[in-house]
C-alpha positions as CSV (number, residue, x, y, z in Angstrom):
1,X,113.4,76.9,116.1
2,X,113.5,78.2,112.6
3,X,115.3,76.7,109.6
4,X,115.5,78.5,106.2
5,X,115.7,76.0,103.4
6,X,119.0,75.2,101.7
7,X,120.5,77.0,98.7
8,X,118.7,77.1,95.3
9,X,119.9,78.5,92.0
10,X,117.6,81.4,92.5
11,X,118.6,82.2,96.1
12,X,122.3,82.1,95.0
13,X,121.5,84.6,92.2
14,X,119.4,86.9,94.5
15,X,116.1,86.3,92.7
16,X,112.9,86.7,94.5
17,X,111.6,83.1,94.8
18,X,108.1,83.1,96.1
19,X,105.8,80.4,94.8
20,X,108.1,79.0,92.0
21,X,109.2,75.6,93.1
22,X,112.9,75.9,92.5
23,X,114.8,72.8,93.8
24,X,117.8,72.8,96.1
25,X,121.3,72.8,94.5
26,X,123.7,70.1,95.5
27,X,125.3,72.5,98.1
28,X,121.8,73.2,99.3
29,X,121.2,69.5,99.8
30,X,124.4,69.2,101.7
31,X,123.4,72.2,103.9
32,X,120.1,70.5,104.7
33,X,121.8,67.3,105.8
34,X,124.1,69.5,107.9
35,X,121.1,71.0,109.6
36,X,120.0,67.5,110.4
37,X,123.3,66.6,112.0
38,X,122.9,69.7,114.3
39,X,119.3,69.1,115.2
40,X,118.8,65.3,115.1
41,X,119.4,64.7,118.8
42,X,116.7,67.2,119.7
43,X,113.0,66.3,120.2
44,X,110.2,68.6,119.0
45,X,106.6,68.6,120.0
46,X,105.7,70.2,116.7
47,X,107.4,70.2,113.3
48,X,105.9,72.5,110.6
49,X,107.0,73.1,107.0
50,X,106.1,75.1,104.0
51,X,104.6,72.9,101.3
52,X,107.0,74.2,98.7
53,X,109.6,71.6,97.5
54,X,112.8,73.4,98.7
55,X,111.5,73.6,102.3
56,X,110.1,70.0,102.2
57,X,113.4,68.7,100.8
58,X,115.4,70.6,103.5
59,X,113.1,69.1,106.2
60,X,113.4,65.6,104.7
61,X,117.2,65.7,104.4
62,X,117.4,67.1,107.9
63,X,115.5,64.0,109.1
64,X,112.2,65.4,110.2
65,X,109.9,64.5,107.3
66,X,108.0,61.8,109.4
67,X,107.0,64.4,111.9
68,X,106.4,67.4,109.6
69,X,103.1,68.9,109.0
70,X,102.8,71.2,105.9
71,X,101.3,74.6,106.5
72,X,100.3,76.9,103.6
73,X,100.8,79.8,106.0
74,X,104.6,79.1,105.8
75,X,104.8,79.5,102.0
76,X,107.1,82.3,100.9
77,X,105.8,85.8,100.1
78,X,103.9,85.9,96.9
79,X,106.1,88.3,94.8
80,X,103.5,88.6,92.0
81,X,105.0,90.4,89.0
82,X,108.4,90.4,90.7
83,X,108.8,86.6,90.9
84,X,112.1,85.5,89.6
85,X,113.6,89.0,89.4
86,X,116.4,90.5,91.4
87,X,116.2,93.7,93.4
88,X,118.7,95.3,90.9
89,X,116.5,94.4,88.0
90,X,113.4,95.8,89.7
91,X,115.2,99.0,90.6
92,X,115.9,99.6,86.9
93,X,112.2,100.3,86.6
94,X,111.5,101.5,90.2
95,X,114.4,103.5,91.5
96,X,115.0,102.9,95.2
97,X,112.4,100.1,95.4
98,X,112.3,97.9,98.5
99,X,110.0,94.9,99.1
100,X,109.3,96.0,102.7
101,X,108.2,99.6,101.8
102,X,107.0,99.4,98.2
103,X,105.5,96.0,97.9
104,X,104.9,94.1,94.7
105,X,102.3,94.4,91.9
106,X,99.9,91.4,91.7
107,X,101.3,89.8,94.9
108,X,100.9,89.9,98.6
109,X,101.3,92.9,100.9
110,X,103.5,92.7,104.0
111,X,100.4,92.9,106.1
112,X,98.9,89.8,104.4
113,X,102.1,87.9,105.1
114,X,101.9,89.1,108.7
115,X,98.3,87.8,109.0
116,X,99.4,84.4,107.7
117,X,102.3,84.0,110.1
118,X,100.1,85.2,113.0
119,X,98.1,82.0,112.5
120,X,101.3,79.9,112.7
121,X,102.4,81.8,115.9
122,X,99.1,80.9,117.5
123,X,99.8,77.3,116.8
124,X,103.3,77.5,118.1
125,X,102.2,79.2,121.4
126,X,99.7,76.3,121.9
127,X,102.4,73.6,121.4
128,X,103.3,71.5,124.3
129,X,107.1,71.8,123.9
130,X,109.6,73.0,121.4
131,X,108.6,73.6,117.7
132,X,110.7,73.4,114.5
133,X,109.8,75.2,111.3
134,X,111.2,74.8,107.8
135,X,110.4,77.7,105.6
136,X,111.7,80.7,103.5
137,X,113.7,83.8,104.1
138,X,111.1,86.6,103.9
139,X,108.3,84.7,105.6
140,X,110.5,83.7,108.5
141,X,111.7,87.3,108.9
142,X,108.1,88.5,109.1
143,X,107.3,85.7,111.5
144,X,110.2,86.8,113.7
145,X,109.0,90.4,113.7
146,X,105.5,89.3,114.7
147,X,106.9,87.0,117.4
148,X,108.6,90.0,118.9
149,X,105.3,92.0,118.6
150,X,106.6,94.3,115.9
151,X,104.8,95.3,112.7
152,X,105.3,92.8,109.8
153,X,107.6,95.3,107.9
154,X,110.1,95.1,110.8
155,X,111.1,91.8,109.2
156,X,113.4,94.0,107.1
157,X,115.7,94.2,110.1
158,X,116.5,90.5,110.2
159,X,118.8,89.2,107.4
160,X,118.5,85.5,107.0
161,X,120.8,83.2,104.9
162,X,119.9,79.8,103.4
163,X,120.3,76.7,105.7
164,X,120.6,78.7,108.9
165,X,119.1,78.0,112.3
166,X,117.4,80.7,114.4
167,X,115.7,80.3,117.8
168,X,112.8,82.3,119.1
169,X,112.0,82.0,122.8
170,X,111.0,83.8,126.0
171,X,112.7,85.6,128.7
172,X,110.1,85.0,131.4
173,X,106.9,86.0,129.6
174,X,108.5,88.3,127.0
175,X,109.1,86.9,123.5
176,X,112.8,87.3,122.6
177,X,115.2,86.3,119.9
178,X,117.7,83.8,121.4
179,X,119.8,83.0,118.3
180,X,119.7,84.4,114.8
181,X,121.0,83.2,111.4
182,X,123.5,80.6,112.7
183,X,125.1,78.7,109.8
184,X,125.5,75.0,110.2
């Protein structure tokens, strides 16, 4: 099960928020608590979280901090020179720019993000039961693409809002998407 962190000022404004530790807004904290009310009755064999504050706080407010294990691999995409900028602002300099096709100067490539999440997927597949992850929009989209055995850039096909729940699973032995972007 995947949970994107609650709203931040930057997510509300559409700014690329990679490694900058922007806190949750009050509505973001309320969203995180609502995630907890939906998930609290479930048991998870493994709970992983990004070490960035907005994901950790979402995890804590949802009631899973005691179980959570931080993983650097779940940190958001390193946007390099585009950190804190909106797509509109970037396109003023680079017409038609997209993160998925054009990348970012001084940051990570989509392939590097894919390699990070592949390590997390290995851990999830080895878990003895259901897993719960708290992380960020773009990294969870790449993780989903890789779960489905697609190239990392296929994450562009999965829009993901703050404080939503998504479920990856299997149909027999085939990795599938069971639920996507469900608001709480």
